[in-house]
C-alpha positions as CSV (number, residue, x, y, z in Angstrom):
1,M,-2.5,-39.1,-114.1
2,F,-6.1,-38.3,-113.9
3,N,-8.2,-36.9,-116.6
4,I,-11.2,-35.0,-115.7
5,D,-13.1,-33.0,-118.6
6,D,-10.0,-33.1,-120.8
7,V,-7.9,-31.6,-118.0
8,H,-4.7,-33.6,-117.1
9,I,-3.9,-33.8,-113.4
10,A,-0.5,-35.2,-112.6
11,C,0.1,-37.2,-109.4
12,E,3.0,-36.2,-107.2
13,D,5.2,-38.6,-105.4
14,Q,5.6,-36.4,-102.5
15,V,3.5,-33.4,-101.3
16,K,4.1,-30.9,-98.4
17,L,0.7,-30.2,-96.7
18,L,0.5,-28.0,-93.7
19,G,4.1,-28.5,-92.9
20,V,4.0,-32.2,-93.1
21,D,5.7,-34.2,-96.0
22,L,3.3,-36.8,-97.3
23,D,4.1,-39.4,-100.0
24,F,1.8,-41.6,-102.0
25,L,2.3,-44.5,-99.5
26,L,1.6,-42.4,-96.4
27,D,4.7,-43.7,-94.6
28,F,6.2,-40.3,-93.6
29,D,9.8,-41.3,-94.2
30,A,10.5,-38.0,-96.0
31,Q,9.1,-36.1,-93.0
32,I,11.1,-38.0,-90.4
33,I,14.3,-37.6,-92.4
34,R,13.6,-33.9,-92.6
35,L,13.1,-33.6,-88.9
36,C,16.1,-35.6,-88.0
37,K,18.3,-33.3,-90.3
38,K,16.8,-30.2,-88.7
39,A,17.3,-31.6,-85.0
40,A,20.9,-32.6,-86.0
41,G,21.7,-29.2,-87.2
42,Q,20.2,-27.5,-84.1
43,L,22.2,-29.9,-81.9
44,N,25.3,-28.9,-83.8
45,V,24.6,-25.2,-83.1
46,L,24.1,-26.0,-79.3
47,L,27.4,-27.9,-79.2
48,R,29.2,-24.9,-80.7
49,I,27.8,-22.4,-78.3
50,S,27.7,-24.8,-75.2
51,N,30.8,-23.4,-73.8
52,F,29.2,-20.0,-73.4
53,L,25.9,-21.1,-71.7
54,F,25.0,-22.5,-68.3
55,V,23.5,-25.9,-67.9
56,E,20.1,-24.3,-67.3
57,C,20.3,-22.4,-70.5
58,K,21.4,-25.4,-72.6
59,L,18.5,-27.5,-71.2
60,L,16.1,-24.6,-72.0
61,V,17.5,-24.3,-75.5
62,Y,17.1,-28.1,-76.0
63,K,13.4,-28.3,-74.7
64,S,12.3,-25.2,-76.6
65,F,14.0,-25.8,-80.0
66,I,15.3,-29.4,-80.5
67,R,12.8,-31.5,-78.6
68,L,10.0,-29.5,-80.2
69,N,10.8,-30.9,-83.5
70,F,9.7,-34.4,-82.4
71,S,6.7,-33.3,-80.4
72,F,5.1,-31.3,-83.4
73,C,2.7,-33.3,-85.2
74,H,3.4,-36.4,-83.1
75,I,0.8,-38.5,-85.0
76,I,3.4,-39.3,-87.7
77,W,5.3,-41.5,-85.2
78,L,2.3,-43.9,-85.2
79,F,2.6,-44.6,-88.9
80,C,6.3,-44.7,-89.5
81,S,8.4,-47.8,-90.2
82,K,10.3,-49.7,-87.6
83,Q,13.6,-48.3,-89.1
84,N,12.6,-44.7,-88.5
85,T,11.1,-45.5,-85.0
């Protein structure tokens, strides 16, 4: 907690800034967990509709939606732990 001119400012353990989850240690674990859950859900949807799509369409859906989760804000992969890598 910070005190500036009798104003109390509380510290947060985790903050979402420009779509990226940051915590006070700057290890991006929460961001990576969120990305993996999102990609897993998208893969699940792709598996459910895969019987109705051609291989080219499946690849297009994968590249445009699922793989995009891991290429957006790729700088976080430089600062993540070995477990998340």
